[in-house]
Backbone bond lengths (Angstrom), bond angles and torsions (degrees), N, CA, C in turn:
res aa  C-N    CA-C-N  psi(-1)  N-CA   C-N-CA  omega(-1)  CA-C   N-CA-C  phi
1 M - - - 1.449 - - 1.525 108.53 -
2 D 1.295 117.80 113.75 1.457 122.09 177.82 1.520 109.86 -98.71
3 S 1.300 114.64 137.69 1.460 120.63 173.25 1.521 107.69 -101.03
4 P 1.326 118.22 165.22 1.468 119.63 176.22 1.524 112.56 -57.15
5 K 1.339 117.38 -35.01 1.465 120.50 178.04 1.519 111.16 -65.20
6 V 1.325 116.50 -43.78 1.475 120.56 179.38 1.520 109.70 -62.85
7 T 1.315 116.86 -44.90 1.467 121.24 179.12 1.523 110.67 -59.32
8 A 1.331 117.49 -43.96 1.466 121.13 179.99 1.523 111.19 -62.71
9 I 1.312 117.18 -41.31 1.472 121.11 179.60 1.523 110.57 -66.60
10 I 1.323 117.23 -43.32 1.466 120.91 178.42 1.531 110.41 -60.18
11 L 1.317 116.81 -46.55 1.465 120.43 -179.96 1.526 111.39 -62.72
12 L 1.317 117.22 -41.74 1.460 120.07 179.66 1.527 111.22 -66.48
13 F 1.328 117.23 -45.75 1.468 120.00 178.66 1.526 110.21 -59.36
14 T 1.331 116.79 -44.77 1.461 121.03 -178.96 1.526 110.91 -61.88
15 A 1.326 117.02 -48.08 1.464 120.90 -177.05 1.527 112.08 -69.45
16 T 1.309 117.25 -41.36 1.464 121.09 -174.10 1.521 112.76 -82.14
17 L 1.326 116.56 -39.36 1.462 120.28 -175.11 1.524 113.03 -95.40
18 G 1.333 117.02 -15.56 1.458 120.41 178.27 1.516 114.18 71.75
19 T 1.317 116.66 26.04 1.457 121.22 -179.77 1.523 109.83 -143.58
20 E 1.302 116.04 155.57 1.463 121.50 178.88 1.531 108.84 -81.56
21 P 1.328 118.58 116.10 1.465 120.15 179.33 1.528 111.26 -72.33
22 S 1.310 115.03 156.91 1.461 119.94 175.29 1.524 108.81 -98.06
23 Q 1.339 114.75 156.94 1.465 121.97 178.49 1.509 109.19 -126.64
24 D 1.320 115.25 145.97 1.450 120.53 175.88 1.525 107.47 -143.08
25 Q 1.333 115.81 121.67 1.459 120.06 175.98 1.516 107.73 -102.49
26 S 1.312 115.65 125.47 1.450 121.29 -178.89 1.517 108.32 -143.65
27 G 1.315 116.26 122.55 1.455 119.17 -178.65 1.508 111.11 62.43
28 N 1.307 115.72 -123.72 1.460 121.08 -176.03 1.526 112.71 -107.27
29 R 1.332 117.14 31.59 1.455 119.35 179.17 1.521 111.35 -147.44
30 I 1.328 115.31 156.91 1.466 122.34 172.02 1.512 106.65 -117.70
31 R 1.323 115.71 131.65 1.469 121.72 177.72 1.525 108.01 -110.85
32 V 1.326 116.25 131.92 1.456 123.25 176.71 1.517 106.32 -118.57
33 E 1.349 116.63 131.50 1.463 118.40 178.24 1.519 110.77 -143.31
34 A 1.337 114.33 154.64 1.465 120.03 -179.34 1.527 109.12 -153.58
35 R 1.328 115.05 151.13 1.465 120.85 175.70 1.520 109.66 -70.01
36 V 1.314 115.36 142.97 1.464 121.84 179.23 1.529 108.26 -103.01
37 P 1.333 117.44 121.93 1.462 118.76 177.63 1.531 110.59 -69.71
38 A 1.312 116.50 143.78 1.466 121.36 179.78 1.522 111.49 -61.18
39 S 1.319 116.24 -25.04 1.464 120.87 -176.32 1.533 113.75 -87.13
40 L 1.321 118.05 6.68 1.466 120.84 -177.70 1.528 109.88 -61.76
41 S 1.319 116.54 128.22 1.465 121.61 -176.83 1.525 111.56 -74.51
42 E 1.312 115.44 159.44 1.458 121.16 177.54 1.531 112.05 -61.71
43 P 1.350 119.77 -43.07 1.472 118.83 176.52 1.535 112.68 -60.03
44 A 1.318 117.12 -36.22 1.465 120.07 178.26 1.528 110.60 -68.26
45 R 1.315 117.42 -39.25 1.474 121.10 177.46 1.532 110.37 -62.09
46 I 1.323 115.99 -43.14 1.470 120.43 179.63 1.525 110.61 -64.24
47 K 1.325 117.14 -41.43 1.468 120.96 177.86 1.524 110.80 -60.31
48 L 1.333 116.63 -43.67 1.468 120.88 177.43 1.527 110.95 -60.33
49 L 1.312 116.46 -48.88 1.464 120.09 -178.05 1.519 112.27 -62.21
50 R 1.321 117.26 -39.96 1.473 119.71 178.82 1.520 111.54 -61.83
51 L 1.324 116.53 -45.90 1.460 118.83 179.65 1.525 110.65 -64.59
52 L 1.323 117.03 -41.95 1.460 119.82 -178.73 1.527 111.52 -66.03
53 L 1.315 117.81 -37.22 1.465 120.59 176.61 1.526 111.40 -61.88
54 E 1.335 116.28 -34.50 1.461 121.40 -178.59 1.522 113.35 -81.54
55 S 1.330 117.96 -29.82 1.456 118.22 -167.85 1.529 116.08 -120.65
56 A 1.311 118.81 -26.00 1.466 119.98 -175.94 1.523 111.02 -88.82
57 D 1.327 115.97 147.67 1.457 120.43 173.48 1.530 110.50 -79.20
58 R 1.322 116.08 -31.42 1.462 123.74 175.36 1.522 107.64 -149.40
59 F 1.309 116.82 149.03 1.458 119.80 173.97 1.515 109.18 -155.43
60 G 1.324 114.84 163.28 1.450 119.31 179.53 1.510 111.59 -165.60
61 H 1.315 113.85 177.22 1.462 121.89 -179.02 1.519 106.04 -137.34
62 S 1.320 116.80 113.35 1.456 122.38 -178.91 1.521 109.54 -100.61
63 V 1.336 116.13 123.81 1.455 121.83 178.43 1.528 107.68 -107.96
64 H 1.327 115.44 127.04 1.460 121.53 -177.10 1.528 110.73 -93.48
65 R 1.317 116.87 161.64 1.463 122.19 -178.74 1.524 112.99 -59.33
66 D 1.326 116.38 -29.21 1.468 119.02 -178.47 1.534 112.46 -82.45
67 G 1.336 117.15 3.59 1.454 121.31 177.30 1.515 114.86 94.18
68 T 1.330 118.12 -12.25 1.463 120.36 176.67 1.525 108.80 -76.92
69 S 1.326 115.51 158.80 1.458 118.41 179.10 1.519 110.93 -145.84
70 V 1.317 114.07 159.29 1.464 122.87 -178.17 1.518 108.16 -133.37
71 I 1.321 115.73 134.21 1.458 120.71 172.58 1.526 107.23 -103.39
72 W 1.325 116.57 140.51 1.457 119.76 -177.83 1.533 110.11 -138.09
73 A 1.320 114.09 157.43 1.465 121.42 177.48 1.518 108.32 -144.92
74 E 1.327 115.93 142.96 1.454 120.75 176.41 1.530 109.87 -121.38
75 I 1.323 113.72 140.36 1.462 122.58 176.27 1.531 107.17 -120.35
76 D 1.330 116.00 127.76 1.460 120.08 176.18 1.527 108.83 -77.04
77 L 1.328 114.79 139.31 1.466 121.33 176.17 1.518 107.70 -96.98
78 H 1.298 116.00 117.87 1.464 120.73 -179.24 1.521 108.56 -98.73
79 T 1.310 116.11 128.15 1.467 120.80 -178.83 1.499 111.28 -97.96
C-alpha cells in the first residue's frame, strides 16, 4: 500500500540518487531506503533533507564502516 508521501519519497530518491529504492512494510509503517552515492552534491543533500522534513515521520542516514551509506525514511500508516 503506497501513500502519496511514500510515492513522493520514492520518486525523489530515484531522481536524486539515481537508484531504485527498496521498500519494506512492517506493522504500521513503510520504510523506504536507498544507497547514497559518494558523489552526491550538497544541493542535492539539502533537497533530500527538505523533502524528508516535510513528508517523513522518521528518517536517517546510516554510514557503514566500508564508507557506503544509506538514506532511509519511514511513513506511518494510519488506519
